[in-house]
N, CA, C and O atoms as a printed pandas DataFrame, in Angstrom:
     atom_number atom_name residue_name chain_id  residue_number  x_coord  y_coord  z_coord
0              1         N          UNK        A               1  111.215   35.661   -3.159
1              2        CA          UNK        A               1  110.826   34.687   -2.176
2              3         C          UNK        A               1  109.418   35.022   -1.677
3              4         O          UNK        A               1  109.107   36.185   -1.421
4              5         N          UNK        A               2  108.603   34.039   -1.546
5              6        CA          UNK        A               2  107.206   34.228   -1.176
6              7         C          UNK        A               2  107.059   34.215    0.349
7              8         O          UNK        A               2  107.639   33.372    1.033
8              9         N          UNK        A               3  106.275   35.164    0.866
9             10        CA          UNK        A               3  106.032   35.223    2.310
10            11         C          UNK        A               3  105.034   34.164    2.730
11            12         O          UNK        A               3  104.144   33.795    1.964
12            13         N          UNK        A               4  105.183   33.692    3.917
13            14        CA          UNK        A               4  104.264   32.684    4.441
14            15         C          UNK        A               4  103.158   33.385    5.209
15            16         O          UNK        A               4  103.245   33.526    6.429
16            17         N          UNK        A               5  102.144   33.816    4.527
17            18        CA          UNK        A               5  101.045   34.560    5.135
18            19         C          UNK        A               5  100.265   33.746    6.157
19            20         O          UNK        A               5   99.952   34.279    7.222
20            21         N          UNK        A               6   99.933   32.482    5.895
21            22        CA          UNK        A               6   99.184   31.730    6.913
22            23         C          UNK        A               6   99.954   31.599    8.230
23            24         O          UNK        A               6   99.344   31.606    9.300
24            25         N          UNK        A               7  101.255   31.482    8.168
25            26        CA          UNK        A               7  102.054   31.374    9.381
26            27         C          UNK        A               7  102.025   32.671   10.164
27            28         O          UNK        A               7  101.896   32.658   11.388
28            29         N          UNK        A               8  102.145   33.794    9.465
29            30        CA          UNK        A               8  102.093   35.089   10.132
30            31         C          UNK        A               8  100.712   35.333   10.730
31            32         O          UNK        A               8  100.590   35.860   11.835
32            33         N          UNK        A               9   99.678   34.947    9.996
33            34        CA          UNK        A               9   98.307   35.120   10.486
34            35         C          UNK        A               9   98.072   34.275   11.732
35            36         O          UNK        A               9   97.437   34.734   12.682
36            37         N          UNK        A              10   98.575   33.057   11.736
37            38        CA          UNK        A              10   98.427   32.176   12.887
38            39         C          UNK        A              10   99.176   32.738   14.096
39            40         O          UNK        A              10   98.655   32.717   15.211
40            41         N          UNK        A              11  100.367   33.229   13.886
41            42        CA          UNK        A              11  101.145   33.807   14.982
42            43         C          UNK        A              11  100.456   35.045   15.541
43            44         O          UNK        A              11  100.411   35.227   16.758
44            45         N          UNK        A              12   99.926   35.888   14.682
45            46        CA          UNK        A              12   99.219   37.084   15.114
46            47         C          UNK        A              12   97.959   36.716   15.903
47            48         O          UNK        A              12   97.641   37.364   16.901
48            49         N          UNK        A              13   97.254   35.699   15.468
49            50        CA          UNK        A              13   96.060   35.239   16.172
50            51         C          UNK        A              13   96.410   34.724   17.558
51            52         O          UNK        A              13   95.715   35.041   18.524
52            53         N          UNK        A              14   97.464   33.943   17.674
53            54        CA          UNK        A              14   97.872   33.419   18.978
54            55         C          UNK        A              14   98.295   34.534   19.924
55            56         O          UNK        A              14   97.975   34.495   21.112
56            57         N          UNK        A              15   99.000   35.514   19.414
57            58        CA          UNK        A              15   99.404   36.653   20.248
58            59         C          UNK        A              15   98.182   37.433   20.705
59            60         O          UNK        A              15   98.128   37.890   21.847
60            61         N          UNK        A              16   97.207   37.590   19.830
61            62        CA          UNK        A              16   95.981   38.298   20.185
62            63         C          UNK        A              16   95.237   37.579   21.299
63            64         O          UNK        A              16   94.752   38.226   22.228
64            65         N          UNK        A              17   95.137   36.267   21.229
65            66        CA          UNK        A              17   94.476   35.507   22.288
66            67         C          UNK        A              17   95.228   35.623   23.610
67            68         O          UNK        A              17   94.614   35.744   24.670
68            69         N          UNK        A              18   96.532   35.588   23.547
69            70        CA          UNK        A              18   97.330   35.695   24.768
70            71         C          UNK        A              18   97.140   37.059   25.433
71            72         O          UNK        A              18   97.013   37.142   26.655
72            73         N          UNK        A              19   97.121   38.106   24.648
73            74        CA          UNK        A              19   96.941   39.449   25.204
74            75         C          UNK        A              19   95.522   39.676   25.700
75            76         O          UNK        A              19   95.321   40.403   26.672
76            77         N          UNK        A              20   94.543   39.073   25.058
77            78        CA          UNK        A              20   93.162   39.245   25.520
78            79         C          UNK        A              20   92.951   38.557   26.861
79            80         O          UNK        A              20   92.099   38.981   27.642
80            81         N          UNK        A              21   93.704   37.515   27.140
81            82        CA          UNK        A              21   93.608   36.857   28.446
82            83         C          UNK        A              21   94.109   37.782   29.547
83            84         O          UNK        A              21   93.599   37.734   30.667
84            85         N          UNK        A              22   95.080   38.610   29.257
85            86        CA          UNK        A              22   95.590   39.557   30.243
86            87         C          UNK        A              22   94.582   40.651   30.549
87            88         O          UNK        A              22   94.605   41.216   31.643
88            89         N          UNK        A              23   93.707   40.960   29.620
89            90        CA          UNK        A              23   92.718   42.010   29.817
90            91         C          UNK        A              23   91.682   41.622   30.852
91            92         O          UNK        A              23   91.027   42.500   31.413
92            93         N          UNK        A              24   91.511   40.345   31.125
93            94        CA          UNK        A              24   90.532   39.872   32.091
94            95         C          UNK        A              24   91.150   39.666   33.467
95            96         O          UNK        A              24   90.608   38.914   34.277
96            97         N          UNK        A              25   92.252   40.307   33.742
97            98        CA          UNK        A              25   92.979   40.115   34.987
98            99         C          UNK        A              25   92.177   40.529   36.215
99           100         O          UNK        A              25   92.313   39.911   37.271
100          101         N          UNK        A              26   91.350   41.554   36.099
101          102        CA          UNK        A              26   90.647   42.068   37.273
102          103         C          UNK        A              26   89.491   41.189   37.709
103          104         O          UNK        A              26   88.986   41.366   38.818
104          105         N          UNK        A              27   89.057   40.264   36.900
105          106        CA          UNK        A              27   87.953   39.393   37.267
106          107         C          UNK        A              27   88.506   38.114   37.873
107          108         O          UNK        A              27   88.879   37.184   37.158
108          109         N          UNK        A              28   88.553   38.079   39.185
109          110        CA          UNK        A              28   89.149   36.965   39.908
110          111         C          UNK        A              28   88.102   35.890   40.142
111          112         O          UNK        A              28   87.087   36.161   40.782
112          113         N          UNK        A              29   88.317   34.677   39.642
113          114        CA          UNK        A              29   87.353   33.621   39.934
114          115         C          UNK        A              29   87.423   33.225   41.405
115          116         O          UNK        A              29   88.478   33.315   42.033
116          117         N          UNK        A              30   86.303   32.792   41.942
117          118        CA          UNK        A              30   86.221   32.452   43.362
118          119         C          UNK        A              30   87.170   31.311   43.700
119          120         O          UNK        A              30   87.774   31.309   44.773
120          121         N          UNK        A              31   87.309   30.355   42.811
121          122        CA          UNK        A              31   88.137   29.189   43.102
122          123         C          UNK        A              31   89.615   29.537   43.223
123          124         O          UNK        A              31   90.368   28.772   43.826
124          125         N          UNK        A              32   90.052   30.657   42.674
125          126        CA          UNK        A              32   91.468   30.998   42.721
126          127         C          UNK        A              32   91.873   31.659   44.033
127          128         O          UNK        A              32   93.057   31.914   44.256
128          129         N          UNK        A              33   90.911   31.938   44.899
129          130        CA          UNK        A              33   91.250   32.588   46.157
130          131         C          UNK        A              33   91.840   31.610   47.162
131          132         O          UNK        A              33   92.398   32.031   48.175
132          133         N          UNK        A              34   91.728   30.315   46.900
133          134        CA          UNK        A              34   92.344   29.328   47.754
134          135         C          UNK        A              34   91.586   29.067   49.039
135          136         O          UNK        A              34   92.120   28.430   49.946
136          137         N          UNK        A              35   90.369   29.537   49.139
137          138        CA          UNK        A              35   89.598   29.332   50.353
138          139         C          UNK        A              35   88.200   28.860   49.989
139          140         O          UNK        A              35   87.643   29.267   48.969
140          141         N          UNK        A              36   87.647   28.014   50.812
141          142        CA          UNK        A              36   86.299   27.516   50.609
142          143         C          UNK        A              36   85.421   28.105   51.706
143          144         O          UNK        A              36   85.512   27.707   52.867
144          145         N          UNK        A              37   84.577   29.047   51.331
145          146        CA          UNK        A              37   83.742   29.736   52.318
146          147         C          UNK        A              37   82.843   28.766   53.080
147          148         O          UNK        A              37   82.648   28.914   54.286
148          149         N          UNK        A              38   82.303   27.790   52.387
149          150        CA          UNK        A              38   81.418   26.842   53.035
150          151         C          UNK        A              38   82.160   26.061   54.121
151          152         O          UNK        A              38   81.646   25.887   55.226
152          153         N          UNK        A              39   83.358   25.595   53.806
153          154        CA          UNK        A              39   84.132   24.829   54.784
154          155         C          UNK        A              39   84.536   25.697   55.972
155          156         O          UNK        A              39   84.526   25.233   57.113
156          157         N          UNK        A              40   84.885   26.938   55.713
157          158        CA          UNK        A              40   85.290   27.829   56.799
158          159         C          UNK        A              40   84.113   28.113   57.715
159          160         O          UNK        A              40   84.258   28.106   58.937
160          161         N          UNK        A              41   82.942   28.364   57.130
161          162        CA          UNK        A              41   81.771   28.658   57.958
162          163         C          UNK        A              41   81.273   27.416   58.688
163          164         O          UNK        A              41   80.776   27.520   59.809
164          165         N          UNK        A              42   81.397   26.256   58.078
165          166        CA          UNK        A              42   81.001   25.019   58.759
166          167         C          UNK        A              42   81.971   24.665   59.875
167          168         O          UNK        A              42   81.593   23.967   60.816
168          169         N          UNK        A              43   83.195   25.123   59.795
169          170        CA          UNK        A              43   84.185   24.827   60.833
170          171         C          UNK        A              43   83.801   25.455   62.165
171          172         O          UNK        A              43   84.312   25.056   63.211
172          173         N          UNK        A              44   82.906   26.431   62.133
173          174        CA          UNK        A              44   82.442   27.072   63.369
174          175         C          UNK        A              44   81.306   26.292   64.013
175          176         O          UNK        A              44   80.665   26.792   64.938
176          177         N          UNK        A              45   81.041   25.061   63.536
177          178        CA          UNK        A              45   79.989   24.187   64.067
178          179         C          UNK        A              45   78.621   24.842   64.023
179          180         O          UNK        A              45   77.875   24.806   65.001
180          181         N          UNK        A              46   78.294   25.441   62.885
181          182        CA          UNK        A              46   76.963   26.003   62.683
182          183         C          UNK        A              46   76.278   25.232   61.570
183          184         O          UNK        A              46   76.930   24.744   60.647
184          185         N          UNK        A              47   74.963   25.124   61.661
185          186        CA          UNK        A              47   74.188   24.406   60.655
186          187         C          UNK        A              47   74.023   25.270   59.411
187          188         O          UNK        A              47   73.883   26.490   59.493
188          189         N          UNK        A              48   74.044   24.605   58.254
189          190        CA          UNK        A              48   73.852   25.319   56.996
190          191         C          UNK        A              48   72.444   25.903   56.982
191          192         O          UNK        A              48   71.472   25.189   57.226
192          193         N          UNK        A              49   72.333   27.180   56.703
193          194        CA          UNK        A              49   71.042   27.846   56.658
194          195         C          UNK        A              49   70.686   28.587   57.939
195          196         O          UNK        A              49   69.710   29.336   57.976
196          197         N          UNK        A              50   71.473   28.380   58.984
197          198        CA          UNK        A              50   71.200   29.079   60.240
198          199         C          UNK        A              50   71.627   30.543   60.108
199          200         O          UNK        A              50   72.428   30.877   59.234
200          201         N          UNK        A              51   71.101   31.413   60.967
201          202        CA          UNK        A              51   71.495   32.827   60.883
202          203         C          UNK        A              51   73.002   33.048   61.052
203          204         O          UNK        A              51   73.566   33.950   60.433
204          205         N          UNK        A              52   73.654   32.236   61.880
205          206        CA          UNK        A              52   75.106   32.372   62.067
206          207         C          UNK        A              52   75.860   32.008   60.791
207          208         O          UNK        A              52   76.844   32.650   60.424
208          209         N          UNK        A              53   75.368   30.949   60.118
209          210        CA          UNK        A              53   75.999   30.523   58.867
210          211         C          UNK        A              53   75.839   31.599   57.786
211          212         O          UNK        A              53   76.789   31.920   57.071
212          213         N          UNK        A              54   74.634   32.146   57.678
213          214        CA          UNK        A              54   74.365   33.186   56.687
214          215         C          UNK        A              54   75.226   34.417   56.968
215          216         O          UNK        A              54   75.772   35.024   56.047
216          217         N          UNK        A              55   75.344   34.781   58.256
217          218        CA          UNK        A              55   76.176   35.930   58.618
218          219         C          UNK        A              55   77.641   35.662   58.277
219          220         O          UNK        A              55   78.347   36.555   57.809
220          221         N          UNK        A              56   78.095   34.434   58.513
221          222        CA          UNK        A              56   79.481   34.075   58.180
222          223         C          UNK        A              56   79.714   34.198   56.679
223          224         O          UNK        A              56   80.735   34.742   56.259
224          225         N          UNK        A              57   78.790   33.702   55.868
225          226        CA          UNK        A              57   78.952   33.789   54.416
226          227         C          UNK        A              57   78.928   35.232   53.932
227          228         O          UNK        A              57   79.677   35.600   53.027
228          229         N          UNK        A              58   78.069   36.049   54.532
229          230        CA          UNK        A              58   78.032   37.469   54.163
230          231         C          UNK        A              58   79.337   38.155   54.536
231          232         O          UNK        A              58   79.853   38.971   53.772
232          233         N          UNK        A              59   79.875   37.824   55.718
233          234        CA          UNK        A              59   81.153   38.406   56.130
234          235         C          UNK        A              59   82.270   38.008   55.169
235          236         O          UNK        A              59   83.121   38.832   54.833
236          237         N          UNK        A              60   82.274   36.747   54.723
237          238        CA          UNK        A              60   83.285   36.287   53.779
238          239         C          UNK        A              60   83.162   37.042   52.445
239          240         O          UNK        A              60   84.169   37.392   51.829
240          241         N          UNK        A              61   81.920   37.289   52.009
241          242        CA          UNK        A              61   81.715   38.044   50.775
242          243         C          UNK        A              61   82.237   39.472   50.909
243          244         O          UNK        A              61   82.855   40.005   49.988
244          245         N          UNK        A              62   81.985   40.081   52.059
245          246        CA          UNK        A              62   82.459   41.449   52.299
246          247         C          UNK        A              62   83.982   41.487   52.282
247          248         O          UNK        A              62   84.584   42.385   51.693
248          249         N          UNK        A              63   84.596   40.510   52.931
249          250        CA          UNK        A              63   86.065   40.445   52.965
250          251         C          UNK        A              63   86.622   40.300   51.547
251          252         O          UNK        A              63   87.582   40.980   51.183
252          253         N          UNK        A              64   86.018   39.410   50.743
253          254        CA          UNK        A              64   86.485   39.194   49.377
254          255         C          UNK        A              64   86.305   40.458   48.529
255          256         O          UNK        A              64   87.205   40.837   47.780
256          257         N          UNK        A              65   85.148   41.104   48.648
257          258        CA          UNK        A              65   84.905   42.314   47.867
258          259         C          UNK        A              65   85.836   43.447   48.276
259          260         O          UNK        A              65   86.292   44.210   47.424
260          261         N          UNK        A              66   86.120   43.565   49.560
261          262        CA          UNK        A              66   87.059   44.592   50.014
262          263         C          UNK        A              66   88.465   44.330   49.480
263          264         O          UNK        A              66   89.172   45.262   49.096
264          265         N          UNK        A              67   88.864   43.067   49.458
265          266        CA          UNK        A              67   90.190   42.735   48.931
266          267         C          UNK        A              67   90.284   43.053   47.442
267          268         O          UNK        A              67   91.299   43.569   46.974
268          269         N          UNK        A              68   89.220   42.744   46.702
269          270        CA          UNK        A              68   89.227   43.044   45.264
270          271         C          UNK        A              68   89.242   44.549   45.030
271          272         O          UNK        A              68   89.941   45.027   44.136
272          273         N          UNK        A              69   88.478   45.302   45.823
273          274        CA          UNK        A              69   88.456   46.763   45.679
274          275         C          UNK        A              69   89.815   47.358   46.024
275          276         O          UNK        A              69   90.274   48.294   45.371
276          277         N          UNK        A              70   90.457   46.809   47.055
277          278        CA          UNK        A              70   91.776   47.295   47.463
278          279         C          UNK        A              70   92.806   47.024   46.359
279          280         O          UNK        A              70   93.649   47.874   46.076
280          281         N          UNK        A              71   92.737   45.848   45.742
281          282        CA          UNK        A              71   93.668   45.525   44.662
282          283         C          UNK        A              71   93.432   46.430   43.452
283          284         O          UNK        A              71   94.381   46.895   42.822
284          285         N          UNK        A              72   92.163   46.674   43.134
285          286        CA          UNK        A              72   91.855   47.580   42.020
286          287         C          UNK        A              72   92.357   48.987   42.301
287          288         O          UNK        A              72   92.903   49.643   41.413
288          289         N          UNK        A              73   92.176   49.454   43.529
289          290        CA          UNK        A              73   92.615   50.800   43.896
290          291         C          UNK        A              73   94.139   50.904   43.818
291          292         O          UNK        A              73   94.666   51.910   43.343
292          293         N          UNK        A              74   94.845   49.877   44.279
293          294        CA          UNK        A              74   96.308   49.903   44.210
294          295         C          UNK        A              74   96.797   49.905   42.764
295          296         O          UNK        A              74   97.769   50.585   42.434
296          297         N          UNK        A              75   96.123   49.144   41.904
297          298        CA          UNK        A              75   96.507   49.125   40.491
298          299         C          UNK        A              75   96.254   50.486   39.853
299          300         O          UNK        A              75   97.081   50.974   39.083
300          301         N          UNK        A              76   95.121   51.097   40.167
301          302        CA          UNK        A              76   94.802   52.419   39.627
302          303         C          UNK        A              76   95.802   53.460   40.133
303          304         O          UNK        A              76   96.256   54.310   39.367
304          305         N          UNK        A              77   96.147   53.392   41.429
305          306        CA          UNK        A              77   97.119   54.329   41.986
306          307         C          UNK        A              77   98.484   54.177   41.323
307          308         O          UNK        A              77   99.172   55.164   41.060
308          309         N          UNK        A              78   98.869   52.927   41.055
309          310        CA          UNK        A              78  100.149   52.692   40.386
310          311         C          UNK        A              78  100.138   53.280   38.982
311          312         O          UNK        A              78  101.117   53.892   38.557
312          313         N          UNK        A              79   99.030   53.098   38.257
313          314        CA          UNK        A              79   98.921   53.670   36.915
314          315         C          UNK        A              79   99.007   55.180   36.932
315          316         O          UNK        A              79   99.680   55.780   36.093
316          317         N          UNK        A              80   98.321   55.803   37.891
317          318        CA          UNK        A              80   98.383   57.261   38.002
318          319         C          UNK        A              80   99.783   57.728   38.359
319          320         O          UNK        A              80  100.249   58.739   37.835
320          321         N          UNK        A              81  100.461   57.005   39.244
321          322        CA          UNK        A              81  101.829   57.361   39.607
322          323         C          UNK        A              81  102.746   57.286   38.395
323          324         O          UNK        A              81  103.585   58.161   38.177
324          325         N          UNK        A              82  102.570   56.216   37.604
325          326        CA          UNK        A              82  103.425   56.055   36.426
326          327         C          UNK        A              82  103.159   57.143   35.390
327          328         O          UNK        A              82  104.079   57.576   34.696
328          329         N          UNK        A              83  101.902   57.587   35.281
329          330        CA          UNK        A              83  101.603   58.673   34.346
330          331         C          UNK        A              83  102.168   60.006   34.826
331          332         O          UNK        A              83  102.657   60.802   34.024
332          333         N          UNK        A              84  102.102   60.245   36.115
333          334        CA          UNK        A              84  102.538   61.529   36.661
334          335         C          UNK        A              84  104.044   61.612   36.896
335          336         O          UNK        A              84  104.581   62.711   37.032
336          337         N          UNK        A              85  104.734   60.476   36.946
337          338        CA          UNK        A              85  106.171   60.450   37.185
338          339         C          UNK        A              85  106.874   59.597   36.146
339          340         O          UNK        A              85  107.392   58.526   36.462
340          341         N          UNK        A              86  106.896   60.065   34.914
341          342        CA          UNK        A              86  107.538   59.250   33.865
342          343         C          UNK        A              86  109.043   59.195   34.065
343          344         O          UNK        A              86  109.673   60.175   34.463
344          345         N          UNK        A              87  109.592   58.052   33.785
345          346        CA          UNK        A              87  111.031   57.865   33.870
346          347         C          UNK        A              87  111.578   57.910   32.454
347          348         O          UNK        A              87  111.190   57.113   31.600
348          349         N          UNK        A              88  112.473   58.839   32.218
349          350        CA          UNK        A              88  113.057   58.983   30.888
350          351         C          UNK        A              88  114.527   58.586   30.946
351          352         O          UNK        A              88  115.291   59.100   31.763
352          353         N          UNK        A              89  114.909   57.671   30.073
353          354        CA          UNK        A              89  116.329   57.231   30.078
354          355         C          UNK        A              89  117.258   58.289   29.544
355          356         O          UNK        A              89  118.469   58.074   29.485
């Protein structure tokens, strides 16, 4: 019986694409955070380009970067814990 090589190759390619998407997990797009920095800063009744608006946007960037760093640190800590405390059945 002859093997279906193109089918296996196609399945392997699809699995490779699916796994490569998981590798980009740490890069969070801005739109996925569910918040619009411009709308939040404008809600404080400040004009776009004013020092208060710029400070608000900088604060939002700091908050976002801290959250991403915290998530990365928690993931790294979990990996280290799993390496140092293996569970053997």
